[in-house]
All heavy atoms as TSV, in Angstrom:
chain	resi	resn	atom	element	x	y	z
A	1	MET	N	N	0.850	-1.159	0.000
A	1	MET	CA	C	0.000	0.000	0.000
A	1	MET	C	C	0.900	1.227	0.000
A	1	MET	O	O	1.852	1.303	0.761
A	1	MET	CB	C	-0.875	-0.011	1.261
A	1	MET	CG	C	-1.630	1.254	1.467
A	1	MET	SD	S	-2.460	1.437	3.085
A	1	MET	CE	C	-3.189	-0.125	3.348
A	2	LEU	N	N	0.588	2.159	-0.862
A	2	LEU	CA	C	1.340	3.408	-0.906
A	2	LEU	C	C	0.604	4.443	-0.064
A	2	LEU	O	O	-0.579	4.679	-0.252
A	2	LEU	CB	C	1.494	3.919	-2.337
A	2	LEU	CG	C	2.258	5.228	-2.485
A	2	LEU	CD1	C	3.693	5.072	-1.983
A	2	LEU	CD2	C	2.253	5.699	-3.917
A	3	ALA	N	N	1.292	5.004	0.895
A	3	ALA	CA	C	0.725	6.057	1.737
A	3	ALA	C	C	1.457	7.351	1.424
A	3	ALA	O	O	2.675	7.360	1.269
A	3	ALA	CB	C	0.893	5.705	3.209
A	4	SER	N	N	0.712	8.430	1.321
A	4	SER	CA	C	1.332	9.744	1.143
A	4	SER	C	C	0.571	10.741	1.998
A	4	SER	O	O	-0.601	10.554	2.298
A	4	SER	CB	C	1.346	10.153	-0.326
A	4	SER	OG	O	0.037	10.237	-0.825
A	5	TRP	N	N	1.254	11.788	2.411
A	5	TRP	CA	C	0.679	12.769	3.309
A	5	TRP	C	C	1.338	14.112	3.072
A	5	TRP	O	O	2.338	14.221	2.393
A	5	TRP	CB	C	0.849	12.326	4.769
A	5	TRP	CG	C	2.277	12.052	5.131
A	5	TRP	CD1	C	3.179	12.932	5.668
A	5	TRP	CD2	C	2.992	10.831	4.954
A	5	TRP	NE1	N	4.402	12.325	5.837
A	5	TRP	CE2	C	4.319	11.020	5.401
A	5	TRP	CE3	C	2.657	9.569	4.451
A	5	TRP	CZ2	C	5.290	10.032	5.385
A	5	TRP	CZ3	C	3.630	8.576	4.425
A	5	TRP	CH2	C	4.924	8.817	4.892
A	6	THR	N	N	0.754	15.131	3.653
A	6	THR	CA	C	1.283	16.486	3.565
A	6	THR	C	C	2.014	16.802	4.861
A	6	THR	O	O	1.525	16.473	5.945
A	6	THR	CB	C	0.132	17.491	3.356
A	6	THR	OG1	O	-0.572	17.118	2.167
A	6	THR	CG2	C	0.648	18.900	3.220
A	7	ALA	N	N	3.155	17.416	4.742
A	7	ALA	CA	C	3.908	17.811	5.936
A	7	ALA	C	C	3.068	18.790	6.751
A	7	ALA	O	O	2.262	19.536	6.200
A	7	ALA	CB	C	5.226	18.466	5.535
A	8	PRO	N	N	3.219	18.793	8.075
A	8	PRO	CA	C	2.462	19.734	8.905
A	8	PRO	C	C	2.739	21.178	8.504
A	8	PRO	O	O	3.834	21.504	8.048
A	8	PRO	CB	C	2.976	19.478	10.321
A	8	PRO	CG	C	3.808	18.255	10.257
A	8	PRO	CD	C	4.140	17.974	8.840
A	9	ALA	N	N	1.739	22.034	8.685
A	9	ALA	CA	C	1.884	23.451	8.335
A	9	ALA	C	C	2.958	24.126	9.175
A	9	ALA	O	O	3.631	25.036	8.724
A	9	ALA	CB	C	0.550	24.163	8.504
A	10	SER	N	N	3.131	23.667	10.416
A	10	SER	CA	C	4.147	24.242	11.296
A	10	SER	C	C	4.993	23.119	11.872
A	10	SER	O	O	4.472	22.090	12.290
A	10	SER	CB	C	3.484	25.013	12.434
A	10	SER	OG	O	4.463	25.417	13.377
A	11	ASP	N	N	6.297	23.319	11.884
A	11	ASP	CA	C	7.187	22.312	12.462
A	11	ASP	C	C	7.655	22.699	13.862
A	11	ASP	O	O	8.553	22.094	14.426
A	11	ASP	CB	C	8.382	22.035	11.548
A	11	ASP	CG	C	9.237	23.268	11.305
A	11	ASP	OD1	O	9.091	24.265	12.029
A	11	ASP	OD2	O	10.052	23.226	10.374
A	12	GLY	N	N	7.044	23.742	14.434
A	12	GLY	CA	C	7.405	24.179	15.776
A	12	GLY	C	C	8.784	24.802	15.873
A	12	GLY	O	O	9.336	24.943	16.951
A	13	GLY	N	N	9.353	25.162	14.734
A	13	GLY	CA	C	10.670	25.786	14.734
A	13	GLY	C	C	11.821	24.801	14.643
A	13	GLY	O	O	12.980	25.192	14.669
A	14	PHE	N	N	11.503	23.505	14.539
A	14	PHE	CA	C	12.534	22.477	14.425
A	14	PHE	C	C	12.289	21.673	13.157
A	14	PHE	O	O	11.161	21.315	12.854
A	14	PHE	CB	C	12.493	21.534	15.633
A	14	PHE	CG	C	12.768	22.235	16.928
A	14	PHE	CD1	C	11.735	22.732	17.687
A	14	PHE	CD2	C	14.071	22.398	17.368
A	14	PHE	CE1	C	11.976	23.381	18.884
A	14	PHE	CE2	C	14.333	23.048	18.568
A	14	PHE	CZ	C	13.280	23.543	19.328
A	15	PRO	N	N	13.329	21.361	12.390
A	15	PRO	CA	C	13.123	20.608	11.151
A	15	PRO	C	C	12.612	19.197	11.419
A	15	PRO	O	O	12.981	18.564	12.401
A	15	PRO	CB	C	14.519	20.562	10.523
A	15	PRO	CG	C	15.473	20.926	11.601
A	15	PRO	CD	C	14.730	21.682	12.638
A	16	ILE	N	N	11.726	18.738	10.541
A	16	ILE	CA	C	11.222	17.370	10.624
A	16	ILE	C	C	12.324	16.436	10.138
A	16	ILE	O	O	12.876	16.621	9.049
A	16	ILE	CB	C	9.949	17.215	9.783
A	16	ILE	CG1	C	8.836	18.075	10.401
A	16	ILE	CG2	C	9.526	15.751	9.688
A	16	ILE	CD1	C	7.608	18.198	9.548
A	17	THR	N	N	12.648	15.447	10.952
A	17	THR	CA	C	13.731	14.519	10.621
A	17	THR	C	C	13.236	13.126	10.252
A	17	THR	O	O	13.985	12.330	9.707
A	17	THR	CB	C	14.698	14.388	11.811
A	17	THR	OG1	O	13.968	13.965	12.963
A	17	THR	CG2	C	15.369	15.726	12.103
A	18	ASP	N	N	11.963	12.823	10.564
A	18	ASP	CA	C	11.433	11.491	10.293
A	18	ASP	C	C	9.917	11.539	10.408
A	18	ASP	O	O	9.347	12.509	10.917
A	18	ASP	CB	C	11.999	10.480	11.305
A	18	ASP	CG	C	11.761	9.029	10.913
A	18	ASP	OD1	O	11.444	8.754	9.734
A	18	ASP	OD2	O	11.887	8.156	11.794
A	19	TYR	N	N	9.267	10.499	9.917
A	19	TYR	CA	C	7.843	10.288	10.119
A	19	TYR	C	C	7.658	8.894	10.685
A	19	TYR	O	O	8.274	7.936	10.196
A	19	TYR	CB	C	7.063	10.411	8.803
A	19	TYR	CG	C	6.935	11.826	8.319
A	19	TYR	CD1	C	7.818	12.343	7.387
A	19	TYR	CD2	C	5.933	12.654	8.803
A	19	TYR	CE1	C	7.712	13.656	6.946
A	19	TYR	CE2	C	5.815	13.966	8.367
A	19	TYR	CZ	C	6.704	14.458	7.438
A	19	TYR	OH	O	6.594	15.759	7.003
A	20	LEU	N	N	6.840	8.771	11.723
A	20	LEU	CA	C	6.480	7.463	12.263
A	20	LEU	C	C	5.223	7.005	11.549
A	20	LEU	O	O	4.283	7.785	11.372
A	20	LEU	CB	C	6.209	7.559	13.762
A	20	LEU	CG	C	7.364	8.025	14.631
A	20	LEU	CD1	C	6.918	8.104	16.080
A	20	LEU	CD2	C	8.545	7.083	14.497
A	21	ILE	N	N	5.192	5.740	11.153
A	21	ILE	CA	C	4.038	5.180	10.458
A	21	ILE	C	C	3.594	3.945	11.222
A	21	ILE	O	O	4.406	3.060	11.509
A	21	ILE	CB	C	4.393	4.790	9.011
A	21	ILE	CG1	C	4.914	6.009	8.245
A	21	ILE	CG2	C	3.192	4.163	8.308
A	21	ILE	CD1	C	5.530	5.669	6.905
A	22	GLU	N	N	2.304	3.884	11.557
A	22	GLU	CA	C	1.752	2.728	12.247
A	22	GLU	C	C	0.477	2.281	11.549
A	22	GLU	O	O	-0.241	3.102	10.974
A	22	GLU	CB	C	1.453	3.044	13.711
A	22	GLU	CG	C	2.694	3.341	14.522
A	22	GLU	CD	C	2.416	3.541	15.997
A	22	GLU	OE1	O	1.241	3.747	16.383
A	22	GLU	OE2	O	3.382	3.498	16.769
A	23	THR	N	N	0.197	0.975	11.609
A	23	THR	CA	C	-1.016	0.421	11.019
A	23	THR	C	C	-1.768	-0.394	12.072
A	23	THR	O	O	-1.171	-0.927	13.003
A	23	THR	CB	C	-0.692	-0.490	9.817
A	23	THR	OG1	O	0.145	-1.567	10.245
A	23	THR	CG2	C	-0.018	0.279	8.699
A	24	SER	N	N	-3.091	-0.478	11.885
A	24	SER	CA	C	-3.933	-1.235	12.803
A	24	SER	C	C	-5.179	-1.696	12.060
A	24	SER	O	O	-5.675	-0.998	11.174
A	24	SER	CB	C	-4.340	-0.357	13.990
A	24	SER	OG	O	-5.269	-1.024	14.818
A	25	THR	N	N	-5.704	-2.848	12.436
A	25	THR	CA	C	-6.981	-3.289	11.884
A	25	THR	C	C	-8.123	-3.041	12.858
A	25	THR	O	O	-9.283	-3.106	12.482
A	25	THR	CB	C	-6.946	-4.791	11.538
A	25	THR	OG1	O	-6.577	-5.536	12.707
A	25	THR	CG2	C	-5.978	-5.076	10.401
A	26	ASP	N	N	-7.804	-2.728	14.124
A	26	ASP	CA	C	-8.855	-2.536	15.126
A	26	ASP	C	C	-8.805	-1.190	15.846
A	26	ASP	O	O	-9.667	-0.889	16.661
A	26	ASP	CB	C	-8.814	-3.662	16.156
A	26	ASP	CG	C	-7.505	-3.732	16.931
A	26	ASP	OD1	O	-6.680	-2.796	16.839
A	26	ASP	OD2	O	-7.301	-4.746	17.627
A	27	GLY	N	N	-7.791	-0.368	15.583
A	27	GLY	CA	C	-7.678	0.924	16.235
A	27	GLY	C	C	-7.171	0.857	17.669
A	27	GLY	O	O	-7.045	1.876	18.327
A	28	VAL	N	N	-6.864	-0.343	18.139
A	28	VAL	CA	C	-6.359	-0.526	19.496
A	28	VAL	C	C	-4.910	-1.000	19.465
A	28	VAL	O	O	-4.048	-0.460	20.149
A	28	VAL	CB	C	-7.230	-1.539	20.275
A	28	VAL	CG1	C	-6.644	-1.829	21.653
A	28	VAL	CG2	C	-8.668	-1.043	20.388
A	29	ASN	N	N	-4.672	-2.006	18.671
A	29	ASN	CA	C	-3.332	-2.587	18.549
A	29	ASN	C	C	-2.649	-2.026	17.313
A	29	ASN	O	O	-3.113	-2.262	16.190
A	29	ASN	CB	C	-3.429	-4.113	18.449
A	29	ASN	CG	C	-4.092	-4.710	19.675
A	29	ASN	OD1	O	-3.561	-4.603	20.772
A	29	ASN	ND2	N	-5.268	-5.293	19.506
A	30	TRP	N	N	-1.570	-1.285	17.514
A	30	TRP	CA	C	-0.862	-0.613	16.421
A	30	TRP	C	C	0.481	-1.281	16.189
A	30	TRP	O	O	1.168	-1.669	17.132
A	30	TRP	CB	C	-0.662	0.860	16.745
A	30	TRP	CG	C	-1.961	1.604	16.766
A	30	TRP	CD1	C	-2.783	1.770	17.834
A	30	TRP	CD2	C	-2.596	2.234	15.661
A	30	TRP	NE1	N	-3.893	2.491	17.455
A	30	TRP	CE2	C	-3.803	2.786	16.133
A	30	TRP	CE3	C	-2.267	2.395	14.320
A	30	TRP	CZ2	C	-4.678	3.490	15.316
A	30	TRP	CZ3	C	-3.135	3.100	13.507
A	30	TRP	CH2	C	-4.323	3.635	13.996
A	31	LYS	N	N	0.855	-1.414	14.920
A	31	LYS	CA	C	2.142	-1.993	14.538
A	31	LYS	C	C	2.953	-0.922	13.815
A	31	LYS	O	O	2.475	-0.311	12.852
A	31	LYS	CB	C	1.923	-3.195	13.613
A	31	LYS	CG	C	3.194	-3.870	13.197
A	31	LYS	CD	C	2.919	-5.072	12.300
A	31	LYS	CE	C	4.226	-5.663	11.817
A	31	LYS	NZ	N	4.001	-6.736	10.855
A	32	THR	N	N	4.159	-0.703	14.277
A	32	THR	CA	C	5.038	0.283	13.649
A	32	THR	C	C	5.603	-0.283	12.358
A	32	THR	O	O	6.098	-1.409	12.328
A	32	THR	CB	C	6.186	0.667	14.603
A	32	THR	OG1	O	5.620	1.202	15.797
A	32	THR	CG2	C	7.114	1.688	13.966
A	33	PHE	N	N	5.518	0.506	11.292
A	33	PHE	CA	C	6.117	0.112	10.019
A	33	PHE	C	C	7.528	0.681	9.987
A	33	PHE	O	O	7.715	1.895	10.075
A	33	PHE	CB	C	5.304	0.638	8.830
A	33	PHE	CG	C	5.960	0.366	7.516
A	33	PHE	CD1	C	6.113	-0.926	7.051
A	33	PHE	CD2	C	6.454	1.407	6.752
A	33	PHE	CE1	C	6.738	-1.183	5.842
A	33	PHE	CE2	C	7.076	1.163	5.541
A	33	PHE	CZ	C	7.222	-0.136	5.083
A	34	GLY	N	N	8.512	-0.192	9.903
A	34	GLY	CA	C	9.914	0.225	9.909
A	34	GLY	C	C	10.387	0.610	8.526
A	34	GLY	O	O	10.798	-0.244	7.747
A	35	ASP	N	N	10.319	1.891	8.217
A	35	ASP	CA	C	10.761	2.363	6.900
A	35	ASP	C	C	12.091	3.088	6.974
A	35	ASP	O	O	12.491	3.756	6.038
A	35	ASP	CB	C	9.697	3.260	6.266
A	35	ASP	CG	C	9.520	4.582	6.998
A	35	ASP	OD1	O	9.784	4.630	8.210
A	35	ASP	OD2	O	9.115	5.565	6.357
A	36	GLY	N	N	12.783	2.980	8.115
A	36	GLY	CA	C	14.046	3.698	8.267
A	36	GLY	C	C	13.772	5.154	8.595
A	36	GLY	O	O	12.645	5.547	8.855
A	37	VAL	N	N	14.795	5.957	8.605
A	37	VAL	CA	C	14.666	7.377	8.915
A	37	VAL	C	C	14.593	8.161	7.606
A	37	VAL	O	O	15.482	8.055	6.775
A	37	VAL	CB	C	15.853	7.862	9.776
A	37	VAL	CG1	C	15.768	9.353	10.025
A	37	VAL	CG2	C	15.902	7.094	11.079
A	38	SER	N	N	13.515	8.918	7.448
A	38	SER	CA	C	13.330	9.669	6.212
A	38	SER	C	C	12.370	10.824	6.452
A	38	SER	O	O	11.406	10.685	7.199
A	38	SER	CB	C	12.764	8.758	5.126
A	38	SER	OG	O	12.413	9.516	3.986
A	39	ASP	N	N	12.622	11.946	5.804
A	39	ASP	CA	C	11.685	13.062	5.876
A	39	ASP	C	C	10.798	13.124	4.626
A	39	ASP	O	O	10.124	14.110	4.376
A	39	ASP	CB	C	12.410	14.386	6.100
A	39	ASP	CG	C	13.349	14.760	4.966
A	39	ASP	OD1	O	13.518	13.955	4.026
A	39	ASP	OD2	O	13.925	15.861	5.007
A	40	GLU	N	N	10.782	12.039	3.849
A	40	GLU	CA	C	9.908	11.943	2.673
A	40	GLU	C	C	8.455	11.884	3.128
A	40	GLU	O	O	8.149	11.329	4.186
A	40	GLU	CB	C	10.236	10.694	1.847
A	40	GLU	CG	C	11.626	10.693	1.251
A	40	GLU	CD	C	11.789	11.747	0.168
A	40	GLU	OE1	O	10.863	11.937	-0.628
A	40	GLU	OE2	O	12.856	12.380	0.131
A	41	THR	N	N	7.535	12.415	2.322
A	41	THR	CA	C	6.123	12.418	2.684
A	41	THR	C	C	5.332	11.330	1.957
A	41	THR	O	O	4.168	11.501	1.611
A	41	THR	CB	C	5.497	13.796	2.427
A	41	THR	OG1	O	5.723	14.153	1.060
A	41	THR	CG2	C	6.072	14.853	3.351
A	42	SER	N	N	5.973	10.191	1.741
A	42	SER	CA	C	5.292	9.015	1.212
A	42	SER	C	C	6.112	7.781	1.570
A	42	SER	O	O	7.317	7.877	1.835
A	42	SER	CB	C	5.107	9.105	-0.308
A	42	SER	OG	O	6.358	9.061	-0.959
A	43	ALA	N	N	5.428	6.647	1.614
A	43	ALA	CA	C	6.115	5.387	1.909
A	43	ALA	C	C	5.287	4.240	1.363
A	43	ALA	O	O	4.049	4.297	1.363
A	43	ALA	CB	C	6.308	5.208	3.404
A	44	LYS	N	N	5.953	3.203	0.892
A	44	LYS	CA	C	5.270	1.987	0.473
A	44	LYS	C	C	5.232	1.063	1.688
A	44	LYS	O	O	6.265	0.564	2.137
A	44	LYS	CB	C	5.995	1.313	-0.690
A	44	LYS	CG	C	5.264	0.107	-1.201
A	44	LYS	CD	C	5.923	-0.496	-2.421
A	44	LYS	CE	C	5.113	-1.683	-2.896
A	44	LYS	NZ	N	5.744	-2.321	-4.053
A	45	ILE	N	N	4.023	0.879	2.233
A	45	ILE	CA	C	3.856	0.043	3.419
A	45	ILE	C	C	3.685	-1.400	2.957
A	45	ILE	O	O	2.754	-1.715	2.217
A	45	ILE	CB	C	2.641	0.500	4.243
A	45	ILE	CG1	C	2.797	1.967	4.641
A	45	ILE	CG2	C	2.469	-0.379	5.479
A	45	ILE	CD1	C	1.581	2.560	5.305
A	46	THR	N	N	4.580	-2.260	3.388
A	46	THR	CA	C	4.555	-3.662	2.985
A	46	THR	C	C	4.195	-4.546	4.177
A	46	THR	O	O	4.140	-4.086	5.313
A	46	THR	CB	C	5.931	-4.084	2.430
A	46	THR	OG1	O	6.921	-3.849	3.441
A	46	THR	CG2	C	6.287	-3.286	1.184
A	47	GLY	N	N	3.944	-5.821	3.913
A	47	GLY	CA	C	3.655	-6.790	4.968
A	47	GLY	C	C	2.211	-6.770	5.442
A	47	GLY	O	O	1.902	-7.303	6.503
A	48	LEU	N	N	1.297	-6.169	4.666
A	48	LEU	CA	C	-0.108	-6.106	5.042
A	48	LEU	C	C	-0.893	-7.223	4.368
A	48	LEU	O	O	-0.518	-7.686	3.289
A	48	LEU	CB	C	-0.707	-4.756	4.646
A	48	LEU	CG	C	-0.007	-3.509	5.194
A	48	LEU	CD1	C	-0.676	-2.253	4.643
A	48	LEU	CD2	C	-0.013	-3.514	6.709
A	49	LEU	N	N	-1.970	-7.649	4.984
A	49	LEU	CA	C	-2.842	-8.674	4.403
A	49	LEU	C	C	-3.693	-8.058	3.303
A	49	LEU	O	O	-4.134	-6.918	3.417
A	49	LEU	CB	C	-3.758	-9.260	5.475
A	49	LEU	CG	C	-3.075	-9.934	6.655
A	49	LEU	CD1	C	-4.110	-10.317	7.710
A	49	LEU	CD2	C	-2.296	-11.154	6.193
A	50	GLY	N	N	-3.963	-8.821	2.247
A	50	GLY	CA	C	-4.793	-8.351	1.151
A	50	GLY	C	C	-6.256	-8.254	1.549
A	50	GLY	O	O	-6.720	-8.944	2.456
A	51	LYS	N	N	-6.994	-7.387	0.873
A	51	LYS	CA	C	-8.432	-7.179	1.066
A	51	LYS	C	C	-8.779	-6.948	2.538
A	51	LYS	O	O	-9.754	-7.476	3.058
A	51	LYS	CB	C	-9.216	-8.351	0.503
A	51	LYS	CG	C	-9.010	-8.523	-0.993
A	51	LYS	CD	C	-9.816	-9.652	-1.550
A	51	LYS	CE	C	-9.528	-9.782	-3.032
A	51	LYS	NZ	N	-10.197	-10.911	-3.632
A	52	THR	N	N	-7.977	-6.158	3.200
A	52	THR	CA	C	-8.163	-5.866	4.618
A	52	THR	C	C	-8.173	-4.357	4.819
A	52	THR	O	O	-7.350	-3.655	4.246
A	52	THR	CB	C	-7.024	-6.488	5.454
A	52	THR	OG1	O	-6.990	-7.888	5.198
A	52	THR	CG2	C	-7.211	-6.241	6.936
A	53	GLU	N	N	-9.119	-3.882	5.638
A	53	GLU	CA	C	-9.163	-2.452	5.946
A	53	GLU	C	C	-8.186	-2.155	7.082
A	53	GLU	O	O	-8.192	-2.820	8.108
A	53	GLU	CB	C	-10.564	-2.031	6.347
A	53	GLU	CG	C	-10.684	-0.535	6.572
A	53	GLU	CD	C	-12.106	-0.097	6.828
A	53	GLU	OE1	O	-12.529	-0.135	7.987
A	53	GLU	OE2	O	-12.771	0.269	5.843
A	54	TYR	N	N	-7.360	-1.155	6.865
A	54	TYR	CA	C	-6.367	-0.744	7.862
A	54	TYR	C	C	-6.569	0.710	8.227
A	54	TYR	O	O	-6.936	1.523	7.379
A	54	TYR	CB	C	-4.942	-0.885	7.303
A	54	TYR	CG	C	-4.435	-2.299	7.275
A	54	TYR	CD1	C	-4.622	-3.095	6.158
A	54	TYR	CD2	C	-3.762	-2.828	8.362
A	54	TYR	CE1	C	-4.155	-4.397	6.125
A	54	TYR	CE2	C	-3.286	-4.131	8.334
A	54	TYR	CZ	C	-3.492	-4.907	7.217
A	54	TYR	OH	O	-3.030	-6.196	7.192
A	55	LEU	N	N	-6.313	1.011	9.473
A	55	LEU	CA	C	-6.118	2.385	9.896
A	55	LEU	C	C	-4.634	2.650	9.768
A	55	LEU	O	O	-3.813	1.790	10.127
A	55	LEU	CB	C	-6.547	2.584	11.346
A	55	LEU	CG	C	-8.041	2.459	11.619
A	55	LEU	CD1	C	-8.287	2.374	13.117
A	55	LEU	CD2	C	-8.774	3.644	11.029
A	56	VAL	N	N	-4.280	3.780	9.224
A	56	VAL	CA	C	-2.881	4.156	9.075
A	56	VAL	C	C	-2.718	5.495	9.773
A	56	VAL	O	O	-3.486	6.427	9.537
A	56	VAL	CB	C	-2.488	4.297	7.587
A	56	VAL	CG1	C	-1.031	4.724	7.461
A	56	VAL	CG2	C	-2.742	2.999	6.843
A	57	ARG	N	N	-1.736	5.581	10.683
A	57	ARG	CA	C	-1.481	6.861	11.328
A	57	ARG	C	C	-0.022	7.238	11.161
A	57	ARG	O	O	0.859	6.379	11.133
A	57	ARG	CB	C	-1.915	6.867	12.785
A	57	ARG	CG	C	-1.164	5.964	13.715
A	57	ARG	CD	C	-1.787	6.034	15.098
A	57	ARG	NE	N	-0.999	5.277	16.069
A	57	ARG	CZ	C	-1.324	5.115	17.331
A	57	ARG	NH1	N	-2.443	5.663	17.782
A	57	ARG	NH2	N	-0.551	4.430	18.149
A	58	ILE	N	N	0.179	8.533	11.028
A	58	ILE	CA	C	1.505	9.069	10.724
A	58	ILE	C	C	1.747	10.266	11.633
A	58	ILE	O	O	0.847	11.087	11.836
A	58	ILE	CB	C	1.577	9.486	9.237
A	58	ILE	CG1	C	1.324	8.265	8.356
A	58	ILE	CG2	C	2.921	10.137	8.913
A	58	ILE	CD1	C	0.926	8.570	6.957
A	59	ALA	N	N	2.948	10.360	12.170
A	59	ALA	CA	C	3.320	11.496	13.009
A	59	ALA	C	C	4.692	12.004	12.593
A	59	ALA	O	O	5.595	11.215	12.307
A	59	ALA	CB	C	3.333	11.117	14.482
A	60	ALA	N	N	4.831	13.313	12.550
A	60	ALA	CA	C	6.112	13.934	12.232
A	60	ALA	C	C	7.006	13.935	13.470
A	60	ALA	O	O	6.530	14.099	14.590
A	60	ALA	CB	C	5.897	15.366	11.754
A	61	VAL	N	N	8.303	13.740	13.255
A	61	VAL	CA	C	9.278	13.733	14.339
A	61	VAL	C	C	10.285	14.853	14.085
A	61	VAL	O	O	10.813	14.979	12.988
A	61	VAL	CB	C	10.033	12.382	14.401
A	61	VAL	CG1	C	11.075	12.392	15.502
A	61	VAL	CG2	C	9.063	11.223	14.580
A	62	SER	N	N	10.514	15.659	15.114
A	62	SER	CA	C	11.574	16.659	15.062
A	62	SER	C	C	12.475	16.413	16.266
A	62	SER	O	O	12.189	15.543	17.090
A	62	SER	CB	C	10.994	18.081	15.078
A	62	SER	OG	O	10.267	18.297	16.262
A	63	ASP	N	N	13.538	17.154	16.401
A	63	ASP	CA	C	14.522	16.893	17.451
A	63	ASP	C	C	13.924	16.798	18.850
A	63	ASP	O	O	14.171	15.850	19.556
A	63	ASP	CB	C	15.644	17.924	17.387
A	63	ASP	CG	C	16.780	17.605	18.342
A	63	ASP	OD1	O	17.017	16.417	18.612
A	63	ASP	OD2	O	17.408	18.544	18.833
A	64	PRO	N	N	13.089	17.757	19.281
A	64	PRO	CA	C	12.630	17.671	20.667
A	64	PRO	C	C	11.351	16.870	20.889
A	64	PRO	O	O	11.028	16.534	22.014
A	64	PRO	CB	C	12.391	19.128	21.044
A	64	PRO	CG	C	11.981	19.759	19.772
A	64	PRO	CD	C	12.772	19.044	18.699
A	65	ALA	N	N	10.585	16.567	19.841
A	65	ALA	CA	C	9.276	15.967	20.093
A	65	ALA	C	C	8.712	15.248	18.877
A	65	ALA	O	O	9.205	15.390	17.766
A	65	ALA	CB	C	8.303	17.058	20.512
A	66	THR	N	N	7.631	14.497	19.119
A	66	THR	CA	C	6.840	13.878	18.065
A	66	THR	C	C	5.512	14.620	17.993
A	66	THR	O	O	4.896	14.896	19.019
A	66	THR	CB	C	6.589	12.391	18.377
A	66	THR	OG1	O	7.837	11.721	18.462
A	66	THR	CG2	C	5.736	11.740	17.307
A	67	GLY	N	N	5.080	14.937	16.785
A	67	GLY	CA	C	3.841	15.684	16.600
A	67	GLY	C	C	2.610	14.824	16.781
A	67	GLY	O	O	2.684	13.640	17.093
A	68	ALA	N	N	1.452	15.424	16.562
A	68	ALA	CA	C	0.168	14.731	16.670
A	68	ALA	C	C	0.030	13.695	15.556
A	68	ALA	O	O	0.593	13.851	14.470
A	68	ALA	CB	C	-0.966	15.743	16.591
A	69	TRP	N	N	-0.723	12.643	15.837
A	69	TRP	CA	C	-0.971	11.601	14.839
A	69	TRP	C	C	-2.015	12.067	13.836
A	69	TRP	O	O	-3.035	12.640	14.215
A	69	TRP	CB	C	-1.461	10.316	15.494
A	69	TRP	CG	C	-0.421	9.606	16.288
A	69	TRP	CD1	C	-0.286	9.628	17.635
A	69	TRP	CD2	C	0.633	8.778	15.792
A	69	TRP	NE1	N	0.790	8.863	18.015
A	69	TRP	CE2	C	1.371	8.326	16.903
A	69	TRP	CE3	C	1.032	8.382	14.521
A	69	TRP	CZ2	C	2.477	7.492	16.794
A	69	TRP	CZ3	C	2.137	7.552	14.402
A	69	TRP	CH2	C	2.843	7.115	15.512
A	70	LEU	N	N	-1.776	11.798	12.569
A	70	LEU	CA	C	-2.743	11.979	11.492
A	70	LEU	C	C	-3.209	10.566	11.148
A	70	LEU	O	O	-2.392	9.710	10.826
A	70	LEU	CB	C	-2.081	12.633	10.280
A	70	LEU	CG	C	-2.834	12.567	8.970
A	70	LEU	CD1	C	-4.083	13.456	9.051
A	70	LEU	CD2	C	-1.963	12.982	7.817
A	71	THR	N	N	-4.515	10.299	11.247
A	71	THR	CA	C	-5.025	8.941	11.032
A	71	THR	C	C	-5.980	8.930	9.861
A	71	THR	O	O	-6.825	9.811	9.718
A	71	THR	CB	C	-5.757	8.431	12.298
A	71	THR	OG1	O	-4.871	8.522	13.417
A	71	THR	CG2	C	-6.181	6.998	12.139
A	72	THR	N	N	-5.872	7.889	9.021
A	72	THR	CA	C	-6.758	7.707	7.887
A	72	THR	C	C	-7.057	6.218	7.728
A	72	THR	O	O	-6.407	5.379	8.337
A	72	THR	CB	C	-6.148	8.297	6.596
A	72	THR	OG1	O	-7.119	8.280	5.564
A	72	THR	CG2	C	-4.919	7.526	6.154
A	73	THR	N	N	-8.019	5.877	6.882
A	73	THR	CA	C	-8.383	4.495	6.630
A	73	THR	C	C	-8.038	4.145	5.193
A	73	THR	O	O	-8.240	4.947	4.293
A	73	THR	CB	C	-9.903	4.282	6.841
A	73	THR	OG1	O	-10.254	4.678	8.154
A	73	THR	CG2	C	-10.286	2.843	6.633
A	74	ALA	N	N	-7.524	2.929	5.013
A	74	ALA	CA	C	-7.221	2.447	3.660
A	74	ALA	C	C	-7.471	0.949	3.612
A	74	ALA	O	O	-7.319	0.261	4.607
A	74	ALA	CB	C	-5.762	2.748	3.313
A	75	THR	N	N	-7.862	0.456	2.447
A	75	THR	CA	C	-8.098	-0.972	2.253
A	75	THR	C	C	-7.104	-1.499	1.241
A	75	THR	O	O	-6.928	-0.900	0.179
A	75	THR	CB	C	-9.533	-1.235	1.770
A	75	THR	OG1	O	-10.450	-0.680	2.722
A	75	THR	CG2	C	-9.795	-2.721	1.610
A	76	THR	N	N	-6.455	-2.607	1.581
A	76	THR	CA	C	-5.500	-3.209	0.662
A	76	THR	C	C	-6.248	-3.981	-0.421
A	76	THR	O	O	-7.386	-4.401	-0.234
A	76	THR	CB	C	-4.543	-4.156	1.405
A	76	THR	OG1	O	-5.316	-5.145	2.099
A	76	THR	CG2	C	-3.674	-3.398	2.391
A	77	LYS	N	N	-5.597	-4.161	-1.545
A	77	LYS	CA	C	-6.197	-4.886	-2.674
A	77	LYS	C	C	-6.055	-6.372	-2.482
A	77	LYS	O	O	-5.212	-6.873	-1.845
A	77	LYS	CB	C	-5.534	-4.463	-3.976
A	77	LYS	CG	C	-5.816	-3.041	-4.327
A	77	LYS	CD	C	-5.165	-2.712	-5.636
A	77	LYS	CE	C	-5.470	-1.271	-6.023
A	77	LYS	NZ	N	-4.899	-0.910	-7.278
C-alpha cells in the first residue's frame, strides 16, 4: 500500500527529521512500520494482508518531540 501525506503546516521551529508510520486493523493494537529514517512524505507500506481495511497513522518527528498523529483508513487490494 502506498501512503502519502502532507507535511504539517508548522514544524514548531525544528526541522522534521522522520515520520512514524503505524497500522492497525482494530484501532487498538498498532504496529510500527519500519521504513528507516526519512523526511519523505510518502512510503510503500509492505507486509499487510490483502483485502483488509487498515487504519494508518503518521506522526512527524523533530529533534525535541513527536507531533500529533494523522489517522486515515485504507483498504489493501
